[in-house]
N, C-alpha and C positions, 0 to 999 in steps of 0.2 A: 504493500500500500504506500502510495506517495505521501509526501508531507501534507499537501493540501487535502487529500482525501482523509488522512488521519485527523486533521483538524476538524473537518466537517463531521466525521464520525464522533469525535469527542463532544462537539457541541450538541449533536443529536442525542447523545447519551445523557448529557446534562438536562436537556429539554425533557427527556423521558422521565428522569428522576423527579424533576420539579412538577411535572404533570401528575405523577403518581402521588406526590405529597398533597396535591390539591384535588385528588380523587378523580382525575381525568385520564384519558388515553393519550399517548404521545401524538397520535394521528390528528387529535383535535387542535394541535398547535402548529401554526404555519410559520415556517422559517423563511424570512426574507434576507437574502444575502446582500449586504450593502456593498456596492461595487464602485463607490466614489474613488476616483484616481486609479482604479485597478484596470490593467490593460487587458485587451480582448483575449489573447492566448490563455491568460490565467483564468479569466472568466469561463472560457470554454473547458478548461480543466475542471473547474468547479461543477460545471453542468454535467460532465462525464461522471463525476463523483456523486451525482444525485441532487444537485441544486436545481430547483424548478422555478423559483421566483427571485427576481433581481430588483433591488431597490436603488434608485438613483436620486441624488440630491439636486442635480442641476439638469435643466432641460437640454442644454447644448451637449452635455456628455451622454445623456440618454439617447438623443437622436443619432449621434455619431455611432454609438455602439449598436443601436437598433438596426442601422443600415448594414452592419456586418453580421449580426446574430439573428435578427428578425424574430419570428414568433416561435422559436425553439423553446422559449421560456415566457413566463408572465413578467411584464414590466410594471413596477410600482414607482410612482413619483412620490418620494417621501420628504423632500425638502420644500422650502418656501417657494411658492409658485407665483411669479409675476403675471399679471393679467395679460400683458402683451405677448407672453410666451405660450399661452394656452393652445393656440392654433397649431403649434408644432407637435403637441403630444396627445391631443384629445382622441385621435384615432389609433393610438399606439398602446396606451396604458390600460392595464386591468383594474387599477385602483389608484386614486389620488388620495394620499393620506393627510393632506395639509390644507383642506378647505377652512379658511379662517376669516372670511369677510364677504359681505354681500356683493361687492363689485366682482369678486372672483367667481362667486356662484352664478351671477348673471352671465359672465363671459363663458364659463364652462357650459352652462345651459344652452346658450346661443350656438356655440361651436359644435356641441354634441348633436343638437337637433339638425344642424346643417349636414352632419355626417350620418344622419338617420340612426342615431344610437342614443342610449342613456349611459352616461359615464358613472361608474361606481365611485363614491367618495366617502371619506371619513372626515368628520369635523374635528379640527385640531383644538384642543383645550389646554390652556396654560394653567394647569392646576396649581402649580407652585407660585404663580404670579411673578415669575422672573421677568425683569424689564428687558433682558437680552433675548427673550424667547417670543416667538409668534404664538398666536392662539387666542381663543376667546376665554374670558373669565367664566367660571362655573355658572354664575347667574345670568350670563348672556346666551348660554347655549340653547335653552328652550325657546326664548323669543326668536332666535336666529333660525332654528328648525322650523318654526311656524311660518317664517318668511319664505323659506325655500321649499317647503314640502310639496308645493303644487308645481314646481319646475319639472316638466316632463323629461328634460335632458339630463337630470341628475337622479342617481339612485343612492340615497343616504344609507350606508351600510354599517355605521358605527362611529366610534370615537378614537382619537389618537392623542397621546401626550408624550412629551419628552421630559423626563425627570431631571432635576439638578444633578450635575456630575458629582460623584462622590466615590471615595475608596471604600466606604462602608455602606453597602446596599441596604442594610436594615433601616438606615436613616430615611430612605425614600419610600419605604413601604406605605406610609400614609398617603403619599401622592397616588400610588397605584390603587390603593383601596378606595380613595375618593372618586377616581375615574370610574371604577367598577360600580360603585354605588350610584353614581350619576347615570350610567348606562342602564342600570336596573330600573331606576325611577322613570327614565324616558320610555323604556320598553313597556312598563306598566301602563303608560298613558295610551298606548296603541295608536299613535299618530299615523294617519294614512300617509303612505309614501316614505315612511321612516322606519328603517330596521336597525336594531342594535345587534347585528350579526358578528361584528368584529370589534375587538379591543386591541388596538395596536399600541403596545407599550412594552418597554424593556429593550435594552441594547447590551452590548458585550459586558459592561460592568455590573448590570443589575437585572438581567433578563430572568434569572431564576426566581427572584422575589416577585417580579412582575407576573410570572406565570402562576405562582402561588396565590396571587391576588386577583387572578381572573383573565390575564392576557391570553389571547389565542392567536396572536400574531406578534412575532418578535423580529426586530431589525438588527442584524448582527453583521458587523464588518470586521473589526480587527481580530476577533477570536477565530475567524476563518482565514482572512488574508494577511494577518500580521499588522503591526503598527504602520500607519501611513507616514511617509516622510513629510 
């Protein structure tokens, strides 16, 4: 087994253990391999080793790699999305993780309808209310969902958050727990056009805690590809 395949296997083992601790099956957790700055040959190696979903932070990088790799995998846009870049990815991505404002919702809706599709999206929530992070505050999420639920070009599939970076994952457990609670409250309302199918939370340094608190989609880069330069 090559080094990259071994890294992927180790991450999957950790996912399985965290899933078991939360009373779930490993298959319920979707692994998004974050390929920011990773070159195409290395991405192809990861695909051979079993990676089926790639997460990109930047539109330019996603489109460049998409031209080479195409639909061998699912593409997820996980970073902040500028409104003027929507047109480049709306027909390519399986999921946008970072819907965080009405202007972006309107542009996604318009471009998706022009492509005769509905683009799946997650609403980004800034649970920790960090000034350096994008996302809605918790109390803004429900009003926002009510504003966008009738947009036929969007399929709201759940919520995403980025926890504060820490060497001690236990310290961000309340962040993940709060997002999970919020998703449950929204699901209970049964809003038409709004699903709480996915909770995208947890990265290399904290994904096990995130899974224990309900994540079913984790975004992992450096544990698979190594530290970025």
